[in-house]
N, C-alpha and C positions, 0 to 999 in steps of 0.2 A: 676367957682365952681368945675367943673370936674377936672381941673388941680390941684386945691388945694387938692381935695380928693385923687388924684393920688399920690401927694407928701406925704400925711399923710399915705396912705396905704404902700408906699415904706418905709417910716420911721418905721412903725409898723413891717413890715417884717424884716427890718434890725435889730431892737431891738430883735425880736424873735430869729433870727439866732445868734445874739450875746449871748443871754442866753444859747442857745444850745451849742455853741462853748465854752463858759466859763464852763459850766457844764462838758462837755467832757474833758476839760483840768484838772479840779479838780478831775475827776474820774480816772485820771492816778494814783492817790495816795490813793484812798479810794473807798469803795463800794457805790452804790446809796443809800442804806438804811441809811448810815451815813452822807449823803450830806445834808447840811442845805440850805434852801431857801435864807437866808441872805448872805451866802457865795457866792452864784451865783450872786445875784443882786449887791453885793459889787464889785465883779470882773468886772461886766459890767459898774458899775457906775450909777445905777438907784435905785430908792426907792423900798423897798420891795413890796409896794402896786402895783407897775408897773408890777410885775411878773404875777399877776392874770389877767392882760389884755391879756395874751398869753397862760397861762397854769393854770389848776385848782389846780395842786399840783406838788410836785417833781415827784411823780409816773407818772403823765400825761406827764411831760417833758421827763421822761425816755422812755415812750412809743413812743414819737416823735423821740427820739434818735434811737430807734430800727428801725423805719421806715427809718430814714436817713441812718442807717448803712446797712440795708438789703434790703430795698425796691427797690433799683436800680440794685440789683444783679441778678434779675430773668433772664434777657436775657443772662447774662454770664453763669449762672448755666446750662441753657438749652443748650448753645453752647458746653459745656464740654462733653455732652453725645450725641450730634447729630450724625446721621449716615453718615455724609459727608465723614469721613476718616476711615481708618482701626483702629482697637482697640488700637494698640500701639501709633498711631498718636493722637488719642483722649486723651489718658492718658498723653502724653507729653504736649499737649495743655492745658489740665486741670491743670497740675502742674504749668505751666508757668503763666497761668491766676491767679491762687491762689497766687503764689509768688508775682506777680506784684501788686495785690490788697493789700496784706499785707504791701508791701513796701510803697504804696501810702496812705493807711488809717490805720496805726497801732493802733491809739487810738480807732477807731471804732471796730476793730477786738478784741482788749483787752476788751472793754466794753461788747461785746456780750459774749465772753468767760467767763467773770466774772459773768455777770448777768443772764446767762442762768439758773443757779441754785442758784441765789441770793435770797435775802430776800424780794424783792418787787414783790408781786404776779401779779399785772397787767403787769409788765415788763416781768416776766417769761412767762405769757400767750401770750403776744405779740410776743415774740421770738418763742414760740412753734407754734403759728399760721403761722408765716412767714416760719418756717422750714417745716411745713406741706404743705404749698403751694409749696415750692421747691420740696418736695417729689412727689406731684401730677404732677408738670410740668416735672420733670425728668421721671416719669412713662410714661407720654404721649410721650416723645421723644423715650424712650426705646421701646415702643409698635410699633413704626414705623420701627424698625430694624428687618430684617428677622430672626435674631437669636432669637427673642422673639416669633416666631411662636409656638403656643401650650401652651404658658404660661398663667396662670390664672391672673386675675386682682390683687388678693391678693399677689401672688408671685412677680408680677411686681412691686407692691408698696413696698414690702419688699426689693427687690433689689434696687429700687430707694432710699429708706431711708438709705440703706447701703452706697450708693455712697455719699449721702448728709452728713452723719455722717463722712465718711472718708475725705470729703472736709474740714469739720470743724476741724477735728484732724490735717490735713495737715496745715491748716491756723495757728493753735496754735503752731505747731512745727516751722513753718517759723517765727512766732512772737518771739518765744524764741531764735531763732538763728539770730535775726536781728543784734546784736552787735558782732556776732561770725565771724570767719574767712571765707574766700571764700570756703575753703575746707569743713568746717563744714556745710555751707549752701548747698553745692553740695551733701554732705552726706545725709542731710535731704531730698533733692529732690529725690535722688536715693532710699531711704527707702520708700518715698511716692509712687514712681512709682511702686516699688515691691508690696506694699500693694494693690494698685489699680489693678495691674495685677492679684494678687491672687483672688480678687473679680471677675475679668473678666474670669479667668480660671474656677472658680466655676460656673459662669453663663453658660458657654458653656457645662458643664456636668450636669447641674441641672436636666434635663429631662431624663438622661441616666437610 
């Protein structure tokens, strides 16, 4: 019996992932607010009623896509601001990590960029909650750095959110440059480094 239940659970998870993958592919050409449930189930080859065994609505599926796109990034985001290296090394590492993630998961990055200000409220809220978590985690890392001595919690959180916003901007720029020349991608990386350095310079003089 347990073996049979295990097979059923695995099949259920496989179908759920297929629905997520199909939706993400369809969202390459449209927004979530225009995506139809029947479009998704047709792409997977299941009946529309099967959708409700996995998600309550398209908005619920969208929230699951937010978790899939952003949930695994928390360790990477913390790594980009850890105090293990000097500031220039951290910036270079951050840009490399962001570029690598965009190259590996362009559809997820495009989904977040579009739906962050999209028309589906639960998805907007889910993205906002994830970004708020990033901000808090970056703040905790920044607080460990001696450069942060004397900073208030509010100012540290403001700085953390600046870094998170800049990472999102950088990801969007790399996404736009995916089909561009090597020279253009290098230019994007250089501009991103300069922007991150500008935040870093301001940080060092904030308490002056």
